[in-house]
C-alpha positions in Angstrom: -6.2 -27.9 -22.4 -6.7 -25.9 -19.2 -8.6 -23.1 -20.9 -10.7 -25.6 -22.9 -11.8 -27.2 -19.6 -12.7 -23.8 -18.1 -14.8 -22.9 -21.2 -16.5 -26.3 -21.0 -17.5 -25.6 -17.4 -18.7 -22.1 -18.2 -20.9 -23.2 -21.1 -24.5 -23.1 -20.0 -25.4 -26.1 -22.2 -23.0 -28.3 -20.3 -24.0 -27.1 -16.9 -26.9 -29.5 -16.6 -25.7 -32.1 -19.0 -25.8 -35.7 -17.5 -23.4 -38.4 -18.5 -25.4 -41.6 -18.9 -22.4 -43.8 -18.0 -21.7 -42.1 -14.7 -23.1 -43.4 -11.4 -24.8 -41.3 -8.8 -21.7 -40.6 -6.8 -19.7 -39.4 -9.8 -22.6 -37.2 -11.0 -22.8 -35.6 -7.5 -19.1 -35.0 -7.4 -19.2 -33.3 -10.8 -22.2 -31.2 -9.7 -20.4 -30.0 -6.6 -17.3 -29.3 -8.6 -19.3 -27.2 -11.1 -21.0 -25.3 -8.3 -17.7 -24.5 -6.6 -16.1 -23.4 -9.8 -19.0 -21.1 -10.6 -18.8 -19.6 -7.1 -15.1 -19.1 -7.5 -15.5 -17.3 -10.8 -18.3 -15.1 -9.4 -16.1 -14.2 -6.4 -13.3 -13.2 -8.8 -15.7 -11.0 -10.7 -16.9 -9.3 -7.5 -13.4 -8.7 -6.3 -12.4 -7.3 -9.7 -15.5 -5.0 -9.8 -14.7 -3.8 -6.2 -11.1 -3.2 -7.2 -12.0 -1.2 -10.3 -14.6 0.8 -8.4 -12.1 2.2 -5.9 
């Protein structure tokens, strides 16, 4: 379940998908969550690359 949710967030098709039933506040919250998750994954990749490059 956890990995399925991560793969859902990383899928570019779902990145800009809007839920028609969600109100504005919920859409904004999900947008901020997606941005923060993507930034977290990018930071992990940068840290991994720097660690391997040593």
